[in-house]
Phi, psi and omega in degrees: 000134179298141169270166183299327180298332182264358178280149168288165176302320185292315179298313180304314179305312177295326177292319183290323176296322178301316180297316180300313176305315183294324179287308178301323178293318180290333180306305184301325188280318181291317179295327181294326180298340177305324178296319188281325184263010170055051180248119185288150183311313184299327183281323172300317180298316185293323175295306184308302179299313181299306186300315184295320180293322179299330179275323181286327186299308181297326179295312180301319179295316178295321180285345180057031184229087183219015180291334183288342180296344183261008177278127181302337189288333177295326179295318181299313182298316179297320179296324182274298183279350180238291184294309179305305182305313180299316186296321184283311189295316183294323177293325183290320179285341175288327187255340187227154179296168183294322177306321175296321183290322179295318186289304193275347170266283189297330182280327185265351181300316184295336182290307183291325177301309179300315182298310180299318179298327177286324182287317185272322188251343189069026187272124176268152181278148174275178186302314183294315179293326178298325177297309179301320180294322180298318180295327182292314183297314179303315180299317176299315180298313177297313181297322177301315178296310187296325179287323181291329178286314193260315189251359179085016173091199185287147177258181177300312179305315182296319174299321174296321179297318177296321169306318177293321179296327177290322181287323182287330177292323173292320179293322180294316180295319174294327176296320179294325183286322183250145192256086175253144175291159173306316176305315180296314181301311189297307178291317177298315177293321180294315186284315173300329181297316182293319183291323177282319184280314188300321177296320175293318175301319183295325184278315193252349186247133174266112186295146182239037182298335186288345174284340184247163182280145174310316182295319179294325178293319179296318179301309183296318182289312182289326183291305184287323183284326180247317180291308187292298185297318189254299191294309185295324173302308181291319181294320183294319176304314180290325178295319179295322181295325188271315186242355178097156186298317191288312178295315179298311185290320179296312184290312179300323182291349176287338185307306186295328177289326176290326179300321173303327175279322177294337179294336180297304181277328190281319180256353181079018184275169179239155179240111180268163182309322188294318180294323177297317173296325175294318180296314177300313182290321184287318181302319180294314183286325180281321187270334182046066178300335178298335179297341177294315183286332178291319182291325179292000000 
């Protein structure tokens, strides 16, 4: 196997994208396992924020680069893209299957990101993005009608996923507006999330770690606190640097859609015709595969 030093920039970009895909795809599956393993959302968040902060703080101290932590914008990024997003997304996976998360989170995120960018930055969408967003809106409308007729409408988990998409859309727009490096965003958001969340958790939440097996807690803590917060952030940033935002984003965003299919044999979940239609529509709208042919 080639080492990174002997790879071209493009090969490195695809390598980092593959790592990001594996983590992002696993996120949906492992987050859903909390419902099966009886680990409450608030405990998962405490492990995620606490472990990440414990790793990042010594590194920041050694680097002697922590002045950006005192920027109020870091607090807003932590509230939107970390605490807000995580509260909604983990709650969503506690109540709804993986495929619902893929459709209502990964599918609607581009829609809310574009809407918030227009409201906050006055940024208009180009023609190709407009086509993708139109597909998302049409898919959502059809799914709403079909789910109301057959399944009784949206559930609590679906509403949580839409809330997480709004938070992630706001976070993405704020990142675009403010010029922080990937390292500053990762460490600043990680540490401020712990500072803001853990005191509230300690005062108002009764931990229920005793209801779960130690191995399950270790898997959740290490995966969400290390792999998601630290590793995936850095690999995605490197992938964007090497092969560009469109290629890295399009390939990496395939992961959650693949995870929804893997959840059928791995978690025993089912895919009904409504969700299959939703997956196809949201994948077309979010990934916009026709851009590959246009660019070629």
